[in-house]
N, C-alpha and C positions, 0 to 999 in steps of 0.2 A: 348573329344567328341568321341562317339562310333557310328558306323554304323553297323546295323545288316541286314542280308538278309536271306530270305527263298526261296527255289525253290521247288515247289510241282509238282510231276508227278502223274497225275490222270487218272484212267480208269473210263469212264462214263458208266452208266447203260444202260438202254433201249433207246439208241439214234440212229437214222437212217439217220440223215442228219446234215449238218453244221448249218442249222437254228435251229434245236433242240439242238445242242451242245451249241450254243450261249445262248439259253434260260436256260441252266443249269449253264454255266460258268459265265455269266454276274452277276447274283445275288450273287454268291460267292465273286467275286471281289468287288462288291458294298458293301457287308456286311463287308468285311475286311476293306475297306476304311472308312466306316461310324463308325463302332464300335471301331476300334483301331487306327484311324488316321495315317494309313500307306499308302505308295504309292504301288499300286498293279495293275497288268495287266496280261493278257494272253500273254505268251512269247514264247511258244513252241508248236509243233504239230498242227500248224494252219490249215494244210490241211487234218488232220485225224479227223474223226467225233466221234470216241470213245475214243480218248486220248486228254488230255489237259495238258499244262504246265503253271502254274501260278507262277509268281515271285512277291516278295514284299520286300520293304526296309523301314527301320525306323532309325531315328537318335535320339540319346539321350545323355544327359550329364552324365548319371549314368548307369553303366554296369548292375546293378541289375534290374533297371527298363526296360532296353532293353531286357534282358533275359526273364523277366516276360511277356512283350508284345509278343515276339516271341513264347513263350510257349502257350499263350492263342490263338494266331492265328493258331498255329499248331493243338491245340485241337479242335478249331472251324471247321477247314477244315476236320479233321479226323472224326468228328461227323456227317458230312453231309451224309444222307442215300443214296443220288442219285449218289455218287461217291465212288470209292475205292482208297484209298491213296496207291500208289505203292512205292513211296519214297519221302523223304524230305532231302534237302541239306541245312545246316545252316552254315552261315559264320558271324563272328563278327570281325570287324576291329576297333582297338583303335588308339590312338595318336602315339603309338610306331611302328605301321605298316608302 
């Protein structure tokens, strides 16, 4: 069994309130969950309206499949025009960990 996680640090574009921030972050989280069957949530920078931290996790029996899903999730978030991807942190845990 393999568990993979991604942590995204995002800079939001023209956002002036926490309400506007939610209208940008929620669709990203929902699309990650729907398209890739991962667990995802906003996990950091909750009180800042121009920054967001999104975390996701996925479990797989195959390391290759896990890497593919994480790669596709990262590309999807990086391609969103309303956010700037500042950093991504990736971790993969296997049975040996």
